N, C-alpha and C positions, 0 to 999 in steps of 0.2 A: 504494500500500500504506500501511496504517497501521502505526505502530511496534509495536502490540500483535499484529499479524498475523505478525510476523517472529520466527522461532525460529532461534537459532544453535546448530548442532550441530558437534561435533568429529568429522568423518567419518573421520579417521584412527583415532580410538579406537572409534567405532561399527563400523568395518569390520575390526577386528583379528581377530575370530572368524569372518569371512566372512559376516556377517549384515547388511551395510550396506543392501542393497535391502530386506530384510525389515523392518528398523527404520524405514526411510523410509516404506514403504507402510503398514505396520501401526501405527506410532506417530505419525507426523507428518501423514499425510493422513487426516482423519477419515472421509471417505466412500469410501475406496478398498478396501472389503471384498473385492470380487472379486479385485483385484490382490494384496491381502495373502494371501488363500487360495491363489491361484495360485503366488505366490513361495514360500510355505511348502511346498506340495506338491512343487514342483520341487527345492527345497533338500533335502528329505528323501528324494527318490527316488535310487536308486543310479545311475541313468543320468546324473544331473547332477553326479556326482563329478568328471568331467573338465571343466574350465572351457572356455568357448567359445574363449578365446584359443588354447589348446593345439590344439583341433580345427581352428581356422583355420590354424594353422601347417601342418598336413597338407594342408588344402584349398589353400592357396597353393602348396605344393610340387607338388601334383597339377596345378594349373592351369599352373604354370611348366613342368612336364614336358610337358604337352600342347602348350603353345605352342612348346616347343623340339623338338617332334615325337619326343619320347621315349616318349610314350604315344599310341596311336591309338584314341581312343574318342570317342563323341558326348558332349558335356557335359550329359547329362541328370542330374537330381537323383539318380535311382537309381544311375546309373553313378558319379557323383561320390562318393556315400556308400560304394559298394563299394570304389573305389580308395582313398579316405581311410582306410577300415578296414584295407585291406591294407598301406598305408604305415605306419600306426600299429602294426599287429601286427609287421611286419618290424623296425621301429626299437626297439620296446619289448620284444617277446618274443624275437625272434631275436638281436638285437644287445645286448639288455639295457641300453638307453639310455632317456632321457626327453627331452622337448622342451627341457629345460634344457640338454641337450648340443648342441642345434642351434647353428650359428654364427648370430650376431645382427648385425643392422644397426641401430645405435643413433644417436640424434641427436648432432650435433657438440657440442663444448663450448660454442661460441658460441650455438647454439640452446638448449641446456640452461640456459645463463645467462639468456637472454631469458625462457624459461619460468619459471624461479625468480623473477626480478624481477617478472614479471607476476603470479605467484601471491602474492607478498608484497604487491604493490600492491592486489590484489583483497581480500586478507584485511584489510588496513588500512582500505580504503574501507568494507568491511562493518562492521567494528568501530566506525568513526567514525559511520556512518549509524545504527547501532543505539545509539549513545551509550555504548558500552562501552569506549572507548579508555582511560579512566583505571582503571576497575575491572579490566579484563583485562590491563592492562600492554601497551599498544600497542608501546612501544619494545622490549619483550622478544621481540616476535614475530620480529624479524630474527635474534635469537640463539637461537631455539627449536631446540635441537639435535635433539629428537625429530622435528619436522617436517622438518628438513633431512636427517636420516638416512633417513626414509621417501622423500623426494624422491630421494636418492642411490640408494636401492635401486630405485626405479621407473626411474631413468635407465639402469639396467643390465638391467631386466626388462620391465615392462609398457609402457615407452615405446619398446621395441625390437621390431623385426619379425624373423622368421626370414629369414636371408640366403639366399634361394632360389637366386640366381645361383651363390653359392659351393657350395651343396648339390648343384646340378646338375653340378658339376665333380668331385664326390666319387665315386671309383670304386665305393664300396659302393652308392651310389644308382644309378649308371649300370648296374651289373650287375643290380641288382634290377629296374629298369625293363624290362630285356630279358626277365625271367621272367614278367612280367604282361601281355604283349602279347596 
């Protein structure tokens, strides 16, 4: 790569309004017209309001229940969608919860510390490579409280998975699985 081909973006800031992918494909990649259009269409459609990570939580729960013999169905795409929708409806409409109420399995403090150090190291290397270490304040990177706050938030949300094992011991789920046989 040549230095003039590198653009540094603040993906934390770019993604605050949920348009990180749109900005990347529509503003940074000059010949990604199809991808840009596709991203914009999906973002504006009402079906895209539930993020994939939340849908995945229900899919993981369904798969865990199937493996634990709590559900007896063939793992076809159509059946998985049906079960996932039933789980979502039960949790969100019947019990009035969201996936934020799922028990979570998060990385250990040791692993989070390693991820944070790797992130800082990568950011520093990128700034040094681009020759921006003095202009951007390389030393202030470690004390960047906004970046650290976003990392702390991610360490409790997006870096965590639904704790399916714990959910499969919850009497509410066990009772519900019996109703959808």
